[in-house]
PDBQT receptor file of N, H, CA, C and O in Angstrom, charges set to zero:
ATOM      1  N   UNK A   1       2.619 -18.107  -0.952  1.00  0.00    +0.000 N 
ATOM      2  CA  UNK A   1       3.290 -17.144   0.078  1.00  0.00    +0.000 C 
ATOM      3  C   UNK A   1       4.533 -16.434  -0.498  1.00  0.00    +0.000 C 
ATOM      4  O   UNK A   1       4.642 -15.214  -0.368  1.00  0.00    +0.000 OA
ATOM      5  N   UNK A   2       5.397 -17.106  -1.080  1.00  0.00    +0.000 N 
ATOM      6  H   UNK A   2       5.308 -18.097  -1.185  1.00  0.00    +0.000 HD
ATOM      7  CA  UNK A   2       6.740 -16.675  -1.672  1.00  0.00    +0.000 C 
ATOM      8  C   UNK A   2       6.268 -15.458  -2.724  1.00  0.00    +0.000 C 
ATOM      9  O   UNK A   2       6.838 -14.370  -2.638  1.00  0.00    +0.000 OA
ATOM     10  N   UNK A   3       5.411 -15.630  -3.533  1.00  0.00    +0.000 N 
ATOM     11  H   UNK A   3       4.948 -16.513  -3.603  1.00  0.00    +0.000 HD
ATOM     12  CA  UNK A   3       5.045 -14.878  -4.542  1.00  0.00    +0.000 C 
ATOM     13  C   UNK A   3       4.515 -13.396  -3.998  1.00  0.00    +0.000 C 
ATOM     14  O   UNK A   3       4.940 -12.337  -4.461  1.00  0.00    +0.000 OA
ATOM     15  N   UNK A   4       3.705 -13.473  -3.138  1.00  0.00    +0.000 N 
ATOM     16  H   UNK A   4       3.360 -14.333  -2.763  1.00  0.00    +0.000 HD
ATOM     17  CA  UNK A   4       3.276 -12.356  -2.486  1.00  0.00    +0.000 C 
ATOM     18  C   UNK A   4       4.385 -11.747  -2.072  1.00  0.00    +0.000 C 
ATOM     19  O   UNK A   4       4.776 -10.811  -2.770  1.00  0.00    +0.000 OA
ATOM     20  N   UNK A   5       5.059 -12.057  -1.024  1.00  0.00    +0.000 N 
ATOM     21  H   UNK A   5       4.741 -12.817  -0.457  1.00  0.00    +0.000 HD
ATOM     22  CA  UNK A   5       6.563 -11.479  -0.579  1.00  0.00    +0.000 C 
ATOM     23  C   UNK A   5       7.448 -10.732  -1.783  1.00  0.00    +0.000 C 
ATOM     24  O   UNK A   5       8.003  -9.638  -1.682  1.00  0.00    +0.000 OA
ATOM     25  N   UNK A   6       7.436 -11.486  -2.784  1.00  0.00    +0.000 N 
ATOM     26  H   UNK A   6       6.985 -12.375  -2.866  1.00  0.00    +0.000 HD
ATOM     27  CA  UNK A   6       7.979 -10.812  -3.853  1.00  0.00    +0.000 C 
ATOM     28  C   UNK A   6       7.339  -9.802  -4.428  1.00  0.00    +0.000 C 
ATOM     29  O   UNK A   6       8.145  -8.992  -4.886  1.00  0.00    +0.000 OA
ATOM     30  N   UNK A   7       6.268  -9.519  -4.591  1.00  0.00    +0.000 N 
ATOM     31  H   UNK A   7       5.613 -10.177  -4.219  1.00  0.00    +0.000 HD
ATOM     32  CA  UNK A   7       5.250  -8.578  -5.160  1.00  0.00    +0.000 C 
ATOM     33  C   UNK A   7       5.476  -7.303  -4.102  1.00  0.00    +0.000 C 
ATOM     34  O   UNK A   7       5.689  -6.154  -4.490  1.00  0.00    +0.000 OA
ATOM     35  N   UNK A   8       5.392  -7.716  -2.654  1.00  0.00    +0.000 N 
ATOM     36  H   UNK A   8       5.220  -8.649  -2.339  1.00  0.00    +0.000 HD
ATOM     37  CA  UNK A   8       5.327  -6.607  -1.823  1.00  0.00    +0.000 C 
ATOM     38  C   UNK A   8       6.710  -5.905  -2.090  1.00  0.00    +0.000 C 
ATOM     39  O   UNK A   8       6.694  -4.721  -2.426  1.00  0.00    +0.000 OA
ATOM     40  N   UNK A   9       7.940  -6.592  -1.955  1.00  0.00    +0.000 N 
ATOM     41  H   UNK A   9       7.953  -7.554  -1.683  1.00  0.00    +0.000 HD
ATOM     42  CA  UNK A   9       9.195  -6.235  -2.107  1.00  0.00    +0.000 C 
ATOM     43  C   UNK A   9       9.332  -5.203  -3.464  1.00  0.00    +0.000 C 
ATOM     44  O   UNK A   9       9.906  -4.114  -3.479  1.00  0.00    +0.000 OA
ATOM     45  N   UNK A  10       8.763  -5.751  -4.382  1.00  0.00    +0.000 N 
ATOM     46  H   UNK A  10       8.296  -6.635  -4.369  1.00  0.00    +0.000 HD
ATOM     47  CA  UNK A  10       8.673  -5.156  -5.767  1.00  0.00    +0.000 C 
ATOM     48  C   UNK A  10       7.928  -3.653  -5.623  1.00  0.00    +0.000 C 
ATOM     49  O   UNK A  10       8.361  -2.595  -6.079  1.00  0.00    +0.000 OA
ATOM     50  N   UNK A  11       6.733  -3.848  -4.889  1.00  0.00    +0.000 N 
ATOM     51  H   UNK A  11       6.382  -4.707  -4.518  1.00  0.00    +0.000 HD
ATOM     52  CA  UNK A  11       6.208  -2.537  -4.761  1.00  0.00    +0.000 C 
ATOM     53  C   UNK A  11       6.976  -1.576  -4.154  1.00  0.00    +0.000 C 
ATOM     54  O   UNK A  11       7.058  -0.423  -4.577  1.00  0.00    +0.000 OA
ATOM     55  N   UNK A  12       7.530  -1.984  -3.202  1.00  0.00    +0.000 N 
ATOM     56  H   UNK A  12       7.464  -2.921  -2.858  1.00  0.00    +0.000 HD
ATOM     57  CA  UNK A  12       8.387  -1.092  -2.336  1.00  0.00    +0.000 C 
ATOM     58  C   UNK A  12       9.445  -0.392  -2.923  1.00  0.00    +0.000 C 
ATOM     59  O   UNK A  12       9.675   0.796  -2.699  1.00  0.00    +0.000 OA
ATOM     60  N   UNK A  13      10.177  -1.203  -3.770  1.00  0.00    +0.000 N 
ATOM     61  H   UNK A  13       9.990  -2.168  -3.952  1.00  0.00    +0.000 HD
ATOM     62  CA  UNK A  13      11.140  -0.750  -4.929  1.00  0.00    +0.000 C 
ATOM     63  C   UNK A  13      10.713   0.056  -5.582  1.00  0.00    +0.000 C 
ATOM     64  O   UNK A  13      11.317   1.123  -5.690  1.00  0.00    +0.000 OA
ATOM     65  N   UNK A  14       9.632  -0.153  -6.187  1.00  0.00    +0.000 N 
ATOM     66  H   UNK A  14       9.141  -1.020  -6.099  1.00  0.00    +0.000 HD
ATOM     67  CA  UNK A  14       8.826   0.816  -7.169  1.00  0.00    +0.000 C 
ATOM     68  C   UNK A  14       8.509   2.200  -6.148  1.00  0.00    +0.000 C 
ATOM     69  O   UNK A  14       8.793   3.254  -6.716  1.00  0.00    +0.000 OA
ATOM     70  N   UNK A  15       8.188   2.293  -5.313  1.00  0.00    +0.000 N 
ATOM     71  H   UNK A  15       7.958   1.437  -4.852  1.00  0.00    +0.000 HD
ATOM     72  CA  UNK A  15       7.826   3.463  -4.356  1.00  0.00    +0.000 C 
ATOM     73  C   UNK A  15       9.139   4.316  -4.017  1.00  0.00    +0.000 C 
ATOM     74  O   UNK A  15       9.081   5.544  -3.958  1.00  0.00    +0.000 OA
ATOM     75  N   UNK A  16      10.473   3.520  -3.772  1.00  0.00    +0.000 N 
ATOM     76  H   UNK A  16      10.520   2.522  -3.820  1.00  0.00    +0.000 HD
ATOM     77  CA  UNK A  16      11.406   4.154  -3.840  1.00  0.00    +0.000 C 
ATOM     78  C   UNK A  16      11.923   4.853  -5.072  1.00  0.00    +0.000 C 
ATOM     79  O   UNK A  16      12.485   5.945  -4.998  1.00  0.00    +0.000 OA
ATOM     80  N   UNK A  17      11.738   4.253  -6.129  1.00  0.00    +0.000 N 
ATOM     81  H   UNK A  17      11.281   3.366  -6.189  1.00  0.00    +0.000 HD
ATOM     82  CA  UNK A  17      12.048   4.840  -7.284  1.00  0.00    +0.000 C 
ATOM     83  C   UNK A  17      11.271   5.904  -7.541  1.00  0.00    +0.000 C 
ATOM     84  O   UNK A  17      11.788   6.782  -8.231  1.00  0.00    +0.000 OA
ATOM     85  N   UNK A  18       9.967   6.093  -7.106  1.00  0.00    +0.000 N 
ATOM     86  H   UNK A  18       9.546   5.380  -6.545  1.00  0.00    +0.000 HD
ATOM     87  CA  UNK A  18       9.205   7.242  -7.624  1.00  0.00    +0.000 C 
ATOM     88  C   UNK A  18       9.651   8.397  -6.751  1.00  0.00    +0.000 C 
ATOM     89  O   UNK A  18       9.735   9.512  -7.264  1.00  0.00    +0.000 OA
ATOM     90  N   UNK A  19       9.967   8.202  -5.368  1.00  0.00    +0.000 N 
ATOM     91  H   UNK A  19       9.899   7.296  -4.951  1.00  0.00    +0.000 HD
ATOM     92  CA  UNK A  19      10.330   9.131  -4.528  1.00  0.00    +0.000 C 
ATOM     93  C   UNK A  19      11.721   9.680  -5.084  1.00  0.00    +0.000 C 
ATOM     94  O   UNK A  19      12.034  10.866  -4.979  1.00  0.00    +0.000 OA
ATOM     95  N   UNK A  20      12.491   8.758  -5.656  1.00  0.00    +0.000 N 
ATOM     96  H   UNK A  20      12.237   7.795  -5.741  1.00  0.00    +0.000 HD
ATOM     97  CA  UNK A  20      13.850   9.297  -6.064  1.00  0.00    +0.000 C 
ATOM     98  C   UNK A  20      13.537  10.181  -7.335  1.00  0.00    +0.000 C 
ATOM     99  O   UNK A  20      14.132  11.253  -7.441  1.00  0.00    +0.000 OA
ATOM    100  N   UNK A  21      12.890   9.900  -8.030  1.00  0.00    +0.000 N 
ATOM    101  H   UNK A  21      12.407   9.029  -7.943  1.00  0.00    +0.000 HD
ATOM    102  CA  UNK A  21      12.460  10.496  -9.359  1.00  0.00    +0.000 C 
ATOM    103  C   UNK A  21      12.082  12.056  -9.059  1.00  0.00    +0.000 C 
ATOM    104  O   UNK A  21      12.580  13.098  -9.485  1.00  0.00    +0.000 OA
ATOM    105  N   UNK A  22      11.096  11.827  -8.233  1.00  0.00    +0.000 N 
ATOM    106  H   UNK A  22      10.692  10.981  -7.887  1.00  0.00    +0.000 HD
ATOM    107  CA  UNK A  22      10.416  13.243  -7.607  1.00  0.00    +0.000 C 
ATOM    108  C   UNK A  22      11.592  14.023  -7.164  1.00  0.00    +0.000 C 
ATOM    109  O   UNK A  22      11.757  15.197  -7.494  1.00  0.00    +0.000 OA
ATOM    110  N   UNK A  23      12.459  13.316  -6.364  1.00  0.00    +0.000 N 
ATOM    111  H   UNK A  23      12.324  12.362  -6.095  1.00  0.00    +0.000 HD
ATOM    112  CA  UNK A  23      13.428  14.096  -5.790  1.00  0.00    +0.000 C 
ATOM    113  C   UNK A  23      14.419  14.844  -6.920  1.00  0.00    +0.000 C 
ATOM    114  O   UNK A  23      14.822  16.007  -6.919  1.00  0.00    +0.000 OA
ATOM    115  N   UNK A  24      14.643  13.878  -7.785  1.00  0.00    +0.000 N 
ATOM    116  H   UNK A  24      14.315  12.933  -7.786  1.00  0.00    +0.000 HD
ATOM    117  CA  UNK A  24      15.525  14.476  -8.987  1.00  0.00    +0.000 C 
ATOM    118  C   UNK A  24      14.913  15.793  -9.792  1.00  0.00    +0.000 C 
ATOM    119  O   UNK A  24      15.526  16.756 -10.251  1.00  0.00    +0.000 OA
ATOM    120  N   UNK A  25      13.470  15.498  -9.807  1.00  0.00    +0.000 N 
ATOM    121  H   UNK A  25      12.972  14.715  -9.434  1.00  0.00    +0.000 HD
ATOM    122  CA  UNK A  25      12.820  16.549 -10.773  1.00  0.00    +0.000 C 
ATOM    123  C   UNK A  25      12.903  17.854  -9.875  1.00  0.00    +0.000 C 
ATOM    124  O   UNK A  25      13.358  18.954 -10.189  1.00  0.00    +0.000 OA
ATOM    125  N   UNK A  26      12.358  17.453  -8.708  1.00  0.00    +0.000 N 
ATOM    126  H   UNK A  26      11.989  16.560  -8.453  1.00  0.00    +0.000 HD
ATOM    127  CA  UNK A  26      12.648  18.866  -7.851  1.00  0.00    +0.000 C 
ATOM    128  C   UNK A  26      14.108  19.802  -7.671  1.00  0.00    +0.000 C 
ATOM    129  O   UNK A  26      14.308  20.999  -7.465  1.00  0.00    +0.000 OA
ATOM    130  N   UNK A  27      14.848  18.816  -7.827  1.00  0.00    +0.000 N 
ATOM    131  H   UNK A  27      14.684  17.843  -7.994  1.00  0.00    +0.000 HD
ATOM    132  CA  UNK A  27      16.357  19.336  -7.754  1.00  0.00    +0.000 C 
ATOM    133  C   UNK A  27      16.727  19.970  -9.054  1.00  0.00    +0.000 C 
ATOM    134  O   UNK A  27      17.441  20.966  -9.164  1.00  0.00    +0.000 OA
ATOM    135  N   UNK A  28      16.199  19.329  -9.985  1.00  0.00    +0.000 N 
ATOM    136  H   UNK A  28      15.619  18.520  -9.895  1.00  0.00    +0.000 HD
ATOM    137  CA  UNK A  28      16.442  19.954 -11.246  1.00  0.00    +0.000 C 
ATOM    138  C   UNK A  28      15.830  21.248 -11.429  1.00  0.00    +0.000 C 
ATOM    139  O   UNK A  28      16.448  22.204 -11.897  1.00  0.00    +0.000 OA
ATOM    140  N   UNK A  29      14.659  21.289 -11.076  1.00  0.00    +0.000 N 
ATOM    141  H   UNK A  29      14.156  20.512 -10.696  1.00  0.00    +0.000 HD
ATOM    142  CA  UNK A  29      13.860  22.639 -11.074  1.00  0.00    +0.000 C 
ATOM    143  C   UNK A  29      14.428  23.798 -10.483  1.00  0.00    +0.000 C 
ATOM    144  O   UNK A  29      14.298  24.958 -10.875  1.00  0.00    +0.000 OA
ATOM    145  N   UNK A  30      15.222  23.282  -9.273  1.00  0.00    +0.000 N 
ATOM    146  H   UNK A  30      15.327  22.340  -8.955  1.00  0.00    +0.000 HD
ATOM    147  CA  UNK A  30      15.958  24.407  -8.384  1.00  0.00    +0.000 C 
ATOM    148  C   UNK A  30      16.989  24.722  -8.957  1.00  0.00    +0.000 C 
ATOM    149  O   UNK A  30      17.181  25.938  -8.967  1.00  0.00    +0.000 OA
ATOM    150  N   UNK A  31      17.967  23.932  -9.594  1.00  0.00    +0.000 N 
ATOM    151  H   UNK A  31      17.811  22.945  -9.586  1.00  0.00    +0.000 HD
ATOM    152  CA  UNK A  31      18.962  24.289  -9.934  1.00  0.00    +0.000 C 
ATOM    153  C   UNK A  31      19.312  24.483 -11.727  1.00  0.00    +0.000 C 
ATOM    154  O   UNK A  31      20.444  24.659 -12.179  1.00  0.00    +0.000 OA
ATOM    155  N   UNK A  32      18.172  24.405 -12.466  1.00  0.00    +0.000 N 
ATOM    156  H   UNK A  32      17.252  24.262 -12.099  1.00  0.00    +0.000 HD
ATOM    157  CA  UNK A  32      18.153  24.811 -13.534  1.00  0.00    +0.000 C 
ATOM    158  C   UNK A  32      19.362  24.010 -14.416  1.00  0.00    +0.000 C 
ATOM    159  O   UNK A  32      20.105  24.797 -15.003  1.00  0.00    +0.000 OA
ATOM    160  N   UNK A  33      19.590  22.985 -14.552  1.00  0.00    +0.000 N 
ATOM    161  H   UNK A  33      18.986  22.346 -14.075  1.00  0.00    +0.000 HD
ATOM    162  CA  UNK A  33      20.422  22.295 -15.214  1.00  0.00    +0.000 C 
ATOM    163  C   UNK A  33      20.355  22.453 -16.668  1.00  0.00    +0.000 C 
ATOM    164  O   UNK A  33      19.266  22.621 -17.217  1.00  0.00    +0.000 OA
ATOM    165  N   UNK A  34      21.760  22.398 -17.510  1.00  0.00    +0.000 N 
ATOM    166  H   UNK A  34      22.644  22.261 -17.064  1.00  0.00    +0.000 HD
ATOM    167  CA  UNK A  34      21.421  22.500 -18.865  1.00  0.00    +0.000 C 
ATOM    168  C   UNK A  34      20.742  21.398 -19.319  1.00  0.00    +0.000 C 
ATOM    169  O   UNK A  34      20.819  20.366 -18.652  1.00  0.00    +0.000 OA
ATOM    170  N   UNK A  35      20.092  21.418 -20.324  1.00  0.00    +0.000 N 
ATOM    171  H   UNK A  35      20.029  22.256 -20.866  1.00  0.00    +0.000 HD
ATOM    172  CA  UNK A  35      19.456  20.194 -21.016  1.00  0.00    +0.000 C 
ATOM    173  C   UNK A  35      20.318  19.324 -21.556  1.00  0.00    +0.000 C 
ATOM    174  O   UNK A  35      19.917  18.248 -22.000  1.00  0.00    +0.000 OA
ATOM    175  N   UNK A  36      21.296  19.596 -21.578  1.00  0.00    +0.000 N 
ATOM    176  H   UNK A  36      21.621  20.470 -21.217  1.00  0.00    +0.000 HD
ATOM    177  CA  UNK A  36      22.238  18.776 -22.343  1.00  0.00    +0.000 C 
ATOM    178  C   UNK A  36      22.773  17.776 -21.373  1.00  0.00    +0.000 C 
ATOM    179  O   UNK A  36      23.324  16.738 -21.742  1.00  0.00    +0.000 OA
ATOM    180  N   UNK A  37      22.611  18.086 -20.217  1.00  0.00    +0.000 N 
ATOM    181  H   UNK A  37      22.164  18.929 -19.917  1.00  0.00    +0.000 HD
ATOM    182  CA  UNK A  37      23.156  17.190 -19.076  1.00  0.00    +0.000 C 
ATOM    183  C   UNK A  37      22.180  15.809 -18.980  1.00  0.00    +0.000 C 
ATOM    184  O   UNK A  37      22.677  14.848 -18.394  1.00  0.00    +0.000 OA
ATOM    185  N   UNK A  38      20.903  15.677 -19.493  1.00  0.00    +0.000 N 
ATOM    186  H   UNK A  38      20.499  16.458 -19.970  1.00  0.00    +0.000 HD
ATOM    187  CA  UNK A  38      20.358  14.564 -19.601  1.00  0.00    +0.000 C 
ATOM    188  C   UNK A  38      20.836  13.725 -20.606  1.00  0.00    +0.000 C 
ATOM    189  O   UNK A  38      20.341  12.610 -20.767  1.00  0.00    +0.000 OA
TER     190      UNK A  38
């Protein structure tokens, strides 16, 4: 049972990360940061 809960929370974290990355990509596209920023 413990294991499953851990997996679920892990998956949740990954989902959040994906959203975050998506957001950053969109933001970057809109504002056209210089490539040196990375």
